[in-house]
VODOMI-300171 format. One record per residue (C-alpha): x, y, z. Coordinates in steps of 0.2 Angstrom, whole numbers, padded with zeros to 4 digits. Example, Ala and Ser with C-alpha at 12.3 -4.5 7.8 and 13.67 -1.06 7.14 Angstrom:
{{0062,-0022,0039}}
{{0068,-0005,0036}}
This chain:
{{0652,0647,0507}}
{{0668,0649,0517}}
{{0678,0634,0524}}
{{0688,0635,0540}}
{{0702,0624,0546}}
{{0690,0610,0549}}
{{0686,0610,0530}}
{{0685,0593,0523}}
{{0698,0598,0510}}
{{0711,0601,0523}}
{{0717,0617,0515}}
{{0718,0633,0526}}
{{0711,0646,0515}}
{{0713,0660,0527}}
{{0732,0657,0529}}
{{0733,0659,0510}}
{{0720,0671,0507}}
{{0732,0686,0508}}
{{0740,0688,0491}}
{{0758,0693,0492}}
{{0772,0694,0479}}
{{0783,0679,0477}}
{{0800,0678,0484}}
{{0814,0682,0472}}
{{0823,0667,0464}}
{{0840,0666,0470}}
{{0852,0659,0457}}
{{0869,0653,0461}}
{{0884,0663,0457}}
{{0889,0657,0440}}
{{0907,0663,0441}}
{{0909,0656,0458}}
{{0902,0639,0452}}
{{0915,0639,0437}}
{{0929,0644,0448}}
{{0926,0633,0463}}
{{0932,0615,0461}}
{{0919,0609,0475}}
{{0903,0602,0468}}
{{0887,0613,0470}}
{{0869,0609,0470}}
{{0861,0615,0455}}
{{0844,0625,0458}}
{{0828,0617,0455}}
{{0835,0600,0455}}
{{0846,0602,0439}}
{{0861,0591,0438}}
{{0877,0599,0445}}
{{0893,0601,0436}}
{{0910,0607,0439}}
{{0923,0615,0427}}
{{0940,0606,0426}}
{{0953,0618,0419}}
{{0964,0609,0406}}
{{0982,0611,0405}}
{{0988,0621,0390}}
{{0994,0611,0375}}
{{1012,0610,0372}}
{{1016,0619,0356}}
{{1026,0608,0345}}
{{1039,0614,0333}}
{{1032,0624,0318}}
{{1034,0616,0301}}
{{1044,0625,0289}}
{{1055,0634,0301}}
{{1073,0639,0297}}
{{1087,0631,0306}}
{{1099,0641,0316}}
{{1113,0640,0304}}
{{1102,0647,0290}}
{{1097,0662,0300}}
{{1116,0665,0304}}
{{1120,0664,0285}}
{{1106,0676,0281}}
{{1112,0688,0293}}
{{1130,0687,0286}}
{{1124,0690,0268}}
{{1114,0705,0274}}
{{1129,0712,0283}}
{{1140,0710,0268}}
{{1127,0718,0256}}
{{1126,0732,0269}}
{{1145,0734,0268}}
{{1145,0734,0249}}
{{1132,0747,0248}}
{{1142,0758,0261}}
{{1157,0756,0250}}
{{1148,0761,0234}}
{{1141,0776,0243}}
{{1158,0782,0249}}
{{1166,0779,0232}}
{{1153,0790,0224}}
{{1155,0804,0237}}
{{1174,0803,0234}}
{{1172,0805,0215}}
{{1160,0819,0218}}
{{1173,0828,0230}}
{{1187,0825,0216}}
{{1179,0829,0199}}
{{1195,0827,0190}}
{{1205,0812,0196}}
{{1222,0807,0187}}
{{1220,0795,0173}}
{{1225,0778,0178}}
{{1241,0771,0171}}
{{1241,0753,0166}}
{{1255,0743,0175}}
{{1265,0731,0165}}
{{1259,0713,0166}}
{{1270,0700,0175}}
{{1274,0692,0158}}
{{1280,0708,0150}}
{{1290,0712,0165}}
{{1298,0695,0165}}
{{1302,0696,0147}}
{{1310,0713,0149}}
{{1320,0708,0163}}
{{1325,0692,0154}}
{{1330,0702,0139}}
{{1340,0715,0149}}
{{1349,0701,0159}}
{{1352,0692,0142}}
{{1360,0708,0134}}
{{1370,0710,0150}}
{{1376,0692,0151}}
{{1382,0691,0132}}
{{1400,0695,0132}}
{{1408,0703,0116}}
{{1419,0692,0106}}
{{1437,0695,0100}}
{{1442,0696,0082}}
{{1460,0692,0077}}
{{1469,0692,0061}}
{{1480,0678,0053}}
{{1495,0685,0064}}
{{1485,0684,0080}}
{{1483,0703,0082}}
{{1466,0709,0089}}
{{1455,0719,0076}}
{{1445,0733,0084}}
{{1439,0742,0068}}
{{1421,0734,0069}}
{{1426,0718,0059}}
{{1414,0704,0063}}
{{1398,0714,0063}}
{{1384,0711,0051}}
{{1388,0726,0041}}
{{1407,0722,0041}}
{{1409,0703,0042}}
{{1425,0695,0045}}
{{1434,0686,0030}}
{{1434,0667,0029}}
{{1452,0660,0030}}
{{1459,0676,0038}}
{{1450,0680,0054}}
{{1447,0670,0070}}
{{1434,0674,0082}}
{{1435,0669,0101}}
{{1425,0670,0117}}
{{1427,0666,0135}}
{{1419,0650,0139}}
{{1409,0644,0154}}
{{1425,0635,0160}}
{{1434,0652,0160}}
{{1444,0646,0145}}
{{1445,0653,0128}}
{{1436,0645,0113}}
{{1441,0651,0095}}
{{1433,0647,0079}}
{{1440,0649,0061}}
{{1431,0646,0045}}
{{1443,0639,0033}}
{{1433,0636,0017}}
{{1416,0639,0010}}
{{1408,0631,-0005}}
{{1392,0640,-0011}}
{{1389,0627,-0025}}
{{1392,0611,-0016}}
{{1384,0594,-0019}}
{{1378,0582,-0006}}
{{1391,0571,0001}}
{{1388,0553,-0005}}
{{1378,0558,-0020}}
{{1392,0554,-0032}}
{{1394,0572,-0038}}
{{1376,0573,-0043}}
{{1366,0588,-0039}}
{{1351,0582,-0028}}
{{1347,0600,-0022}}
{{1330,0607,-0026}}
{{1330,0619,-0041}}
{{1332,0637,-0036}}
{{1342,0632,-0020}}
{{1361,0631,-0016}}
{{1369,0619,-0004}}
{{1382,0629,0005}}
{{1396,0618,0014}}
{{1408,0627,0027}}
{{1423,0619,0035}}
{{1428,0626,0052}}
{{1442,0624,0064}}
{{1439,0625,0083}}
{{1452,0627,0096}}
{{1451,0627,0115}}
{{1463,0634,0128}}
{{1459,0633,0147}}
{{1456,0622,0162}}
{{1447,0605,0160}}
{{1439,0600,0144}}
{{1426,0608,0133}}
{{1414,0600,0120}}
{{1412,0612,0105}}
{{1394,0606,0102}}
{{1389,0611,0120}}
{{1395,0629,0118}}
{{1395,0634,0099}}
{{1379,0639,0089}}
{{1382,0640,0070}}
{{1369,0649,0059}}
{{1368,0657,0042}}
{{1359,0674,0037}}
{{1354,0684,0022}}
{{1346,0700,0021}}
{{1329,0691,0020}}
{{1331,0674,0029}}
{{1338,0665,0044}}
{{1346,0648,0040}}
{{1350,0634,0053}}
{{1364,0622,0051}}
{{1358,0605,0043}}
{{1374,0596,0043}}
{{1368,0583,0055}}
{{1365,0567,0045}}
{{1370,0575,0029}}
{{1389,0576,0031}}
{{1400,0563,0040}}
{{1409,0576,0051}}
{{1396,0588,0059}}
{{1401,0598,0074}}
{{1392,0585,0086}}
{{1405,0572,0081}}
{{1419,0581,0089}}
{{1424,0574,0106}}
{{1428,0586,0121}}
{{1444,0595,0118}}
{{1458,0597,0131}}
{{1467,0613,0133}}
{{1477,0617,0117}}
{{1468,0604,0106}}
{{1459,0608,0090}}
{{1447,0599,0078}}
{{1439,0602,0061}}
{{1421,0599,0056}}
{{1408,0605,0043}}
{{1391,0613,0043}}
{{1378,0614,0029}}
{{1365,0627,0024}}
{{1352,0626,0010}}
{{1350,0644,0003}}
{{1339,0651,-0011}}
{{1350,0656,-0026}}
{{1343,0674,-0025}}
{{1350,0676,-0008}}
{{1368,0668,-0010}}
{{1376,0685,-0013}}
{{1370,0692,0004}}
{{1373,0676,0013}}
{{1384,0677,0029}}
{{1390,0664,0042}}
{{1385,0667,0060}}
{{1395,0660,0074}}
{{1391,0663,0093}}
{{1393,0654,0110}}
{{1380,0652,0124}}
{{1385,0668,0132}}
{{1395,0677,0118}}
{{1389,0689,0105}}
{{1385,0684,0087}}
{{1399,0687,0075}}
{{1398,0686,0056}}
{{1409,0680,0041}}
{{1407,0684,0023}}
{{1405,0670,0010}}
{{1408,0681,-0006}}
């Protein structure tokens, strides 16, 4: 049974009797909702929301990062390494281009050069001595050399001193079997050795004064050995006891040498000055 408008239920069946398709559901634009800062009503009574964009976080310093100076140092090292590699490559190319380079010659060291210069200067600075006989005449036949020594008591040797004066030395006496002074004539020399005592006379002619000990150097030589003067402390009148000499003054002193008996026959006396050549006297 059909019910009209006056139906007790109050429902209009006629108005709703014609079936039709439901209206499409309209959804809000999601992107617009997310982009729009204004509030929107959500469909179907759902709660509304808005999207608040957040500020980007500030990026702090990275842990473990290198400081600026370290980066600069790394760059410099890399540049130096690059220069070294380039140098090696260029050197290799030059060696390939020149397959037979000249052999290197070792330059003398500074010590060798200094020694050679010093020896050269020393040989140039040492002045030849003058040998005179007992009459005062100069001897020029080579007397005074090691192979032709001068004679004790006969020849005098002299050199120009640093004062521009002349210093002359004459050996007066040689005792090749002497005893030590103050030993009461007893032989205190070790067996197999001889004590040789020499008496010298020294004379100075020139300006000012000159101390013989500051200018003379006395030695002894054999074919095998070099002997120093040991008179200091052994005899009462060594060369060091002579006071400076004025021009025209002379003095006597003694020197002492300890010589093996096997070398006495070839023993010679050597006399020289600071800048003068070495001259010899025979003791035989």
